[in-house]
LUMDREN-911090 format. One record per residue (C-alpha): chain; x, y, z. Coordinates in nm, 4 decimals. Layout:
BEGIN
- A X Y Z
...
end
This chain:
BEGIN
- A 9.7709 3.2079 2.7882
- A 10.0047 2.9072 2.8174
- A 9.8989 2.8694 3.1810
- A 9.5348 2.8404 3.0733
- A 9.6302 2.5824 2.8108
- A 9.8024 2.3716 3.0779
- A 9.4886 2.3935 3.2934
- A 9.2755 2.2682 3.0037
- A 9.4904 1.9652 2.9195
- A 9.3717 1.7385 3.2054
- A 9.0084 1.8305 3.1313
- A 9.0527 1.7440 2.7640
- A 9.2260 1.4180 2.8564
- A 8.9395 1.3223 3.0887
- A 8.6924 1.3522 2.8006
- A 8.9179 1.2148 2.5262
- A 8.9337 1.5508 2.3457
- A 9.3111 1.6186 2.3645
- A 9.3220 1.6657 1.9870
- A 9.1591 2.0075 2.0236
- A 9.5040 2.1499 2.1009
- A 9.6915 1.9604 1.8253
- A 9.7166 2.2656 1.6025
- A 9.7395 2.5230 1.8822
- A 10.1023 2.6175 1.8157
- A 10.0254 2.6870 1.4483
- A 9.7664 2.9533 1.5357
- A 9.8302 3.3263 1.5634
- A 9.7747 3.4929 1.9012
- A 9.4186 3.6020 1.8205
- A 9.3091 3.2514 1.7209
- A 9.4930 3.0939 2.0153
- A 9.2953 3.3154 2.2507
- A 8.9669 3.2364 2.0739
- A 9.0290 2.8604 2.0783
- A 9.1036 2.8636 2.4517
- A 8.7883 3.0686 2.5132
- A 8.5816 2.8214 2.3065
- A 8.7177 2.5199 2.4950
- A 8.6474 2.6843 2.8313
- A 8.2820 2.7255 2.7342
- A 8.2232 2.3658 2.6187
- A 7.9946 2.1537 2.8370
- A 8.1861 1.8279 2.7906
- A 7.9356 1.6248 2.9933
- A 7.6603 1.7423 2.7567
- A 7.8697 1.6564 2.4490
- A 7.9430 1.3087 2.5897
- A 7.5745 1.2562 2.6600
- A 7.4737 1.3720 2.3109
- A 7.7265 1.1363 2.1532
- A 7.5886 0.8422 2.3516
- A 7.2405 0.9327 2.2292
- A 7.3541 0.8997 1.8672
- A 7.4023 0.5300 1.9379
- A 7.0728 0.4572 2.1038
- A 6.8253 0.7284 2.0034
- A 6.4810 0.5717 2.0229
- A 6.1350 0.7192 2.0226
- A 5.9303 0.6478 2.3306
- A 5.6729 0.4104 2.1828
- A 5.4713 0.4264 2.5045
- A 5.3766 0.7905 2.4458
- A 5.0019 0.8313 2.4080
- A 4.9303 1.0485 2.1013
- A 4.5822 1.2015 2.0699
- A 4.4320 1.4767 1.8491
- A 4.4369 1.8389 1.9651
- A 4.1445 2.0820 1.9465
- A 4.1751 2.3760 1.7107
- A 3.9751 2.6777 1.5951
- A 3.9260 2.7640 1.2290
- A 3.9837 3.1382 1.1850
- A 3.7183 3.1599 0.9144
- A 3.4546 2.9598 1.1003
- A 3.4559 3.1657 1.4192
- A 3.1421 3.3556 1.3125
- A 3.0399 3.6039 1.5864
- A 3.3452 3.5119 1.7931
- A 3.5775 3.6529 1.5242
- A 3.5030 4.0169 1.6070
- A 3.5023 3.9387 1.9796
- A 3.8551 3.7922 1.9713
- A 3.9705 4.0600 1.7281
- A 3.8598 4.3423 1.9581
- A 4.0486 4.1922 2.2535
- A 4.3636 4.1546 2.0422
- A 4.3377 4.5032 1.8925
- A 4.3198 4.6595 2.2389
- A 4.6372 4.4775 2.3521
- A 4.8260 4.5721 2.0335
- A 4.7249 4.9389 2.0662
- A 4.8567 4.9290 2.4232
- A 5.2003 4.8238 2.2927
- A 5.1912 4.4754 2.4415
- A 5.3088 4.2886 2.1290
- A 5.6575 4.2402 1.9835
- A 5.7760 4.0334 1.6879
- A 6.0748 3.7976 1.6853
- A 6.2209 3.6786 1.3559
- A 6.4521 3.3778 1.3494
- A 6.7119 3.4700 1.0876
- A 7.0240 3.2719 1.1732
- A 7.0484 3.0858 0.8432
- A 7.2462 3.1443 0.5284
- A 7.0895 3.1399 0.1807
- A 7.3190 2.8613 0.0595
- A 7.0399 2.6295 -0.0566
- A 6.9044 2.9172 -0.2651
- A 7.2417 2.9824 -0.4269
- A 7.2629 3.3064 -0.2284
- A 7.5867 3.4207 -0.0696
- A 7.4710 3.5908 0.2493
- A 7.2128 3.5790 0.5284
- A 6.8874 3.4253 0.4120
- A 6.6950 3.7368 0.5146
- A 6.8883 3.9422 0.2583
- A 6.7639 3.7198 -0.0263
- A 6.5664 3.8802 -0.3128
- A 6.2805 3.6426 -0.4005
- A 6.2429 3.7958 -0.7476
- A 5.9731 4.0589 -0.7066
- A 5.9855 4.3588 -0.9429
- A 6.0614 4.5715 -0.6363
- A 6.3655 4.3489 -0.5583
- A 6.2746 4.3596 -0.1914
- A 6.4645 4.1231 0.0349
- A 6.2870 3.8900 0.2759
- A 6.3846 4.1270 0.5574
- A 6.2248 4.4234 0.3802
- A 5.9086 4.2260 0.3003
- A 5.8688 4.1361 0.6682
- A 5.9496 4.4899 0.7791
- A 5.6922 4.6379 0.5396
- A 5.4281 4.4103 0.6894
- A 5.5206 4.5130 1.0445
- A 5.5151 4.8840 0.9589
- A 5.1808 4.8527 0.7808
- A 5.0259 4.6808 1.0826
- A 5.1804 4.9358 1.3176
- A 5.0101 5.2168 1.1287
- A 4.6700 5.0529 1.1830
- A 4.7165 5.0625 1.5595
- A 4.9221 5.3835 1.5835
- A 5.2178 5.1965 1.7379
- A 5.5597 5.0753 1.6293
- A 5.5804 4.6987 1.6744
- A 5.9225 4.6292 1.8330
- A 6.1226 4.3869 1.6177
- A 6.3760 4.1422 1.7630
- A 6.5941 3.9570 1.5114
- A 6.7845 3.6411 1.5994
- A 7.1015 3.6087 1.3944
- A 7.3794 3.3504 1.4152
- A 7.7464 3.3944 1.4893
- A 7.8011 3.3193 1.1197
- A 7.5738 3.5916 0.9806
- A 7.5365 3.8499 1.2588
- A 7.7805 4.1101 1.1249
- A 7.6545 4.0722 0.7649
- A 7.2927 4.1065 0.8836
- A 7.3584 4.4230 1.0839
- A 7.5637 4.5661 0.7968
- A 7.2685 4.5008 0.5619
- A 7.0285 4.6824 0.7951
- A 7.2687 4.9744 0.8376
- A 7.3029 5.0039 0.4612
- A 6.9226 5.0161 0.4326
- A 6.8803 5.2598 0.7253
- A 6.7028 4.9826 0.9205
- A 6.4041 5.0196 0.6854
- A 6.2747 5.3029 0.9012
- A 6.3244 5.1326 1.2375
- A 6.5638 5.2690 1.5016
- A 6.8411 5.0447 1.6314
- A 6.8268 4.9805 2.0069
- A 6.4974 5.1668 2.0278
- A 6.2542 4.9447 1.8372
- A 6.4787 4.6999 1.6510
- A 6.7186 4.4682 1.8332
- A 6.9595 4.1942 1.7269
- A 7.0712 3.8943 1.9322
- A 7.2724 3.5845 1.8471
- A 7.1568 3.2226 1.8426
- A 7.3428 2.9645 2.0517
- A 7.5799 2.7070 1.9039
- A 7.7018 2.3568 1.9856
- A 8.0210 2.1814 1.8734
- A 7.9947 1.9273 1.5918
- A 8.1418 1.5834 1.6577
- A 8.2618 1.2957 1.4389
- A 8.1368 0.9370 1.4543
- A 8.3884 0.8591 1.7303
- A 8.2611 1.1404 1.9494
- A 8.5580 1.3687 1.8812
- A 8.4837 1.7429 1.8550
- A 8.5730 1.8733 1.5093
- A 8.8160 2.1552 1.4322
- A 8.7237 2.3967 1.1526
- A 8.9401 2.5335 0.8719
- A 9.0688 2.8154 1.0935
- A 9.1840 2.5765 1.3653
- A 8.8926 2.6655 1.5949
- A 8.6066 2.4523 1.7294
- A 8.3597 2.3683 1.4506
- A 8.0187 2.4734 1.5755
- A 7.6654 2.4673 1.4370
- A 7.3560 2.6655 1.5368
- A 7.1494 2.4871 1.8021
- A 6.8210 2.4843 1.6052
- A 6.5099 2.6986 1.6362
- A 6.4491 2.5489 1.9800
- A 6.7419 2.7575 2.1024
- A 6.5278 3.0695 2.0611
- A 6.4006 3.0672 2.4195
- A 6.7408 3.0350 2.5841
- A 6.8911 3.2910 2.3447
- A 6.6168 3.5443 2.4216
- A 6.6732 3.5030 2.7948
- A 7.0550 3.4919 2.7963
- A 7.0845 3.7919 2.5644
- A 6.8675 3.9984 2.7991
- A 6.5953 4.0444 2.5377
- A 6.3126 3.9178 2.7598
- A 6.4158 4.1677 3.0285
- A 6.4182 4.4417 2.7651
- A 6.0698 4.3382 2.6530
- A 5.9359 4.3617 3.0069
- A 6.0810 4.7102 3.0588
- A 5.9073 4.8135 2.7348
- A 5.5716 4.6859 2.8619
- A 5.5641 4.3964 2.6140
- A 5.3584 4.0978 2.7297
- A 5.3304 3.8931 2.4101
- A 5.5810 3.7960 2.1445
- A 5.5166 3.6451 1.8029
- A 5.7991 3.4149 1.6898
- A 5.8342 3.3233 1.3232
- A 6.0933 3.2417 1.0597
- A 6.2532 3.4834 0.8149
- A 6.1724 3.2694 0.5122
- A 5.7908 3.2941 0.5157
- A 5.7138 3.6004 0.3040
- A 5.3420 3.5900 0.3958
- A 5.3918 3.5567 0.7712
- A 5.1314 3.7580 0.9635
- A 5.3188 3.8600 1.2777
- A 5.0494 4.0982 1.3995
- A 4.7210 3.9106 1.4277
- A 4.4627 4.0511 1.6706
- A 4.2451 3.7386 1.6385
- A 4.5281 3.5089 1.7504
- A 4.6125 3.7460 2.0369
- A 4.2504 3.7781 2.1388
- A 4.2087 3.4007 2.1540
- A 4.5217 3.3628 2.3700
- A 4.4107 3.6370 2.6096
- A 4.0468 3.5219 2.6270
- A 4.1350 3.1556 2.6797
- A 4.4069 3.2437 2.9314
- A 4.6718 3.0345 2.7542
- A 5.0371 3.1362 2.7312
- A 5.0957 2.9861 2.3858
- A 4.8836 3.0236 2.0706
- A 4.9926 2.8778 1.7373
- A 4.8820 2.8954 1.3772
- A 4.8314 2.5906 1.1589
- A 4.7385 2.5158 0.8007
- A 4.5562 2.1995 0.7090
- A 4.7785 1.9350 0.5511
- A 4.7796 1.9387 0.1706
- A 4.7217 1.5616 0.1847
- A 4.7247 1.2966 0.4604
- A 5.0876 1.2047 0.3896
- A 5.2391 1.5517 0.3496
- A 5.5785 1.5486 0.5215
- A 5.5112 1.8045 0.7923
- A 5.4945 1.8034 1.1699
- A 5.1381 1.8237 1.3034
- A 4.9871 1.9452 1.6284
- A 4.8690 1.6803 1.8723
- A 4.8644 1.5978 2.2409
- A 5.1388 1.3727 2.3744
- A 5.0497 1.2154 2.7077
- A 4.7840 1.4849 2.7483
- A 5.0198 1.7797 2.6831
- A 5.0355 1.9968 2.3667
- A 5.2996 1.8799 2.1208
- A 5.3987 1.8501 1.7570
- A 5.4488 1.5039 1.6149
- A 5.6898 1.4554 1.3263
- A 5.5554 1.2972 1.0081
- A 5.8000 1.0089 1.0589
- A 5.6239 0.9225 1.3873
- A 5.2740 0.9024 1.2379
- A 5.1434 0.5673 1.1189
- A 4.9485 0.5535 0.7921
- A 4.6375 0.4760 0.9962
- A 4.6810 0.7914 1.2070
- A 4.7653 1.0052 0.9035
- A 4.4455 0.9003 0.7241
- A 4.2090 0.9034 1.0253
- A 3.9209 1.1515 1.0022
- A 3.6518 1.2860 1.2341
- A 3.2746 1.2849 1.1790
- A 3.3087 1.5846 0.9454
- A 3.5682 1.4170 0.7290
- A 3.8495 1.6386 0.8679
- A 4.1881 1.4790 0.9339
- A 4.2375 1.4061 1.3037
- A 4.6065 1.4854 1.2626
- A 4.5819 1.7516 0.9954
- A 4.7027 2.0735 1.1602
- A 5.0504 2.1472 1.0238
- A 5.2940 2.3406 1.2415
- A 5.4137 2.6358 1.0286
- A 5.6443 2.8070 1.2802
- A 5.3979 3.0888 1.3526
- A 5.3655 3.1007 1.7284
- A 5.2575 3.3541 1.9903
- A 5.3964 3.3321 2.3445
- A 5.3580 3.5295 2.6621
- A 5.6945 3.6732 2.7655
- A 5.6628 3.4750 3.0891
- A 5.6289 3.1503 2.8929
- A 5.9430 3.2318 2.6917
- A 6.1334 3.2891 3.0177
- A 6.0168 2.9572 3.1638
- A 6.1026 2.7711 2.8442
- A 6.4429 2.9391 2.8304
- A 6.5348 2.8424 3.1874
- A 6.6390 2.4901 3.0878
- A 6.7801 2.3551 2.7611
- A 6.5415 2.1503 2.5486
- A 6.6272 1.7952 2.4390
- A 6.8546 1.7860 2.1358
- A 6.7888 1.5992 1.8121
- A 7.0777 1.4640 1.6090
- A 7.1418 1.5236 1.2371
- A 7.4092 1.3414 1.0375
- A 7.5842 1.5888 0.8055
- A 7.8819 1.6406 0.5768
- A 8.1307 1.8653 0.7547
- A 8.4651 1.9997 0.6351
- A 8.7282 1.9870 0.9100
- A 9.0986 2.0123 0.9944
- A 9.2788 1.6892 1.0840
- A 9.5530 1.6455 1.3448
- A 9.8226 1.7366 1.0924
- A 9.6549 2.0630 0.9944
- A 9.5164 1.9298 0.6647
- A 9.1656 2.0303 0.5516
- A 8.9447 1.7278 0.4898
- A 8.6447 1.7608 0.2569
- A 8.4218 1.4522 0.2968
- A 8.2191 1.2924 0.0141
- A 7.9501 1.1640 0.2497
- A 7.8105 1.2494 0.5946
- A 8.0782 1.2271 0.8619
- A 7.9607 1.4380 1.1556
- A 7.6784 1.4923 1.3998
- A 7.5174 1.8274 1.4684
- A 7.2637 1.8806 1.7431
- A 6.9486 2.0892 1.7282
- A 6.6621 2.1691 1.9608
- A 6.3132 2.2102 1.8158
- A 6.0981 2.5033 1.9238
- A 5.7871 2.2876 1.9622
- A 5.9535 2.0539 2.2131
- A 5.8840 2.3267 2.4700
- A 5.5084 2.3042 2.4126
- A 5.4904 2.0206 2.6660
- A 5.5805 2.2763 2.9343
- A 5.2304 2.4248 2.9193
- A 4.9038 2.2599 3.0193
- A 4.7136 2.3911 2.7214
- A 4.7539 2.6062 2.4133
- A 4.5348 2.7456 2.1379
- A 4.5718 2.6319 1.7762
- A 4.4217 2.8566 1.5078
- A 4.3813 2.7190 1.1574
- A 4.4525 2.9804 0.8895
- A 4.4590 2.9671 0.5101
- A 4.7817 2.8485 0.3527
- A 4.7487 3.0867 0.0589
- A 4.7162 3.3830 0.2967
- A 4.9847 3.3129 0.5542
- A 5.2322 3.0489 0.4421
- A 5.4720 3.1060 0.1533
- A 5.8096 2.9686 0.2660
- A 6.1338 3.0040 0.0702
- A 6.3304 2.6929 0.1628
- A 6.4418 2.5286 -0.1617
- A 6.5868 2.6369 -0.4941
- A 6.3459 2.6712 -0.7882
- A 6.4468 2.3363 -0.9386
- A 6.2784 2.1605 -0.6427
- A 5.9438 2.3167 -0.7441
- A 5.8050 2.3368 -0.3894
- A 5.8522 2.5961 -0.1111
- A 6.0875 2.7814 -0.3441
- A 6.1248 3.1447 -0.4620
- A 5.8908 3.0839 -0.7560
- A 5.6049 2.9402 -0.5452
- A 5.6517 3.2035 -0.2720
- A 5.6582 3.4838 -0.5297
- A 5.3363 3.3600 -0.6905
- A 5.1573 3.3356 -0.3544
- A 5.2849 3.6791 -0.2492
- A 5.1771 3.8475 -0.5744
- A 4.8386 3.6790 -0.5661
- A 4.7746 3.7788 -0.2053
- A 4.8781 4.1415 -0.2587
- A 4.7148 4.1531 -0.6043
- A 5.0390 4.2428 -0.7826
- A 5.0309 4.1874 -1.1603
end
């Protein structure tokens, strides 16, 4: 091990990261081995580049943003049954799988554990995982198939997630037959001087690489290969915190197949012109999602001849991809966005520092940044009250919280 450490020293010196070994001698053998392994895996050129970007991150003001076409699910008329029949056939043939992004913890909800294990307060006390699983099983019965379920965890919550599923007998699914777990990628966190942080255990402090890491994680974990051997051609990707997510939608599938697009996404119309959500658009002629911070008031309020907002289709993280598209998007890392966060860390003397204000950068990729890789995609507007009940905040925030999600869920399923 000491030989490996000596080999790493000149590399660390080259990138100004020598401090990563400051506490090495204080670690036990297990942690020494893990730290060396972590350092060997770091792409220091990428970290240097990301740090430079924190100093000069600018939006490309020359991008040409234009509205994107969409279909309204409830204004399809005769086309509804046409698309539905195409989608139903593909689902019955076992061509669809579901992917749930479940790498987060329930900290913001006051929950100690993976977010998917959170009980939103129904009388049944079902967790988010069980709610999603019930929906998948119910849809599977309609088509006489079992919809394979792929769950993306994080290094932080993987063991707790699998333990939860084992305890609940996988809610009727069978591990490694029709339910699979894979782990989201991570990137080191750095301080304002570009130094990689050390966590409380003396190891590299890492953070999940955002929902945009889903493509690379699916490919690197071998899940896309597994899908292909199972005859799966389409995969629905959604978050664990939307208790009304409709992962099996024959209309959405039918539209994607009929229009020969490799990506089809769901949207809900913005609650008001200035709702703080990302919206679908075209950027330089390619499909994209524009953040609310990028939209001018004039764009936000612009309407078409029918009085509909030109930029009114909110991205709700409900997306259908061909497996081939996922593989292409996972071949190269997406651009990373920076977030300035409070991060506890270990200093050079082995002391734990708990900051009062943000002190570190974490880097995340956004799933929709890959949309520019395709020439066209389908956007299907659905009803918010039928398909979008996220659990993101604690009840005291009053929006996208357990209380609002519970009310929408009970109303949709007609539960008193």
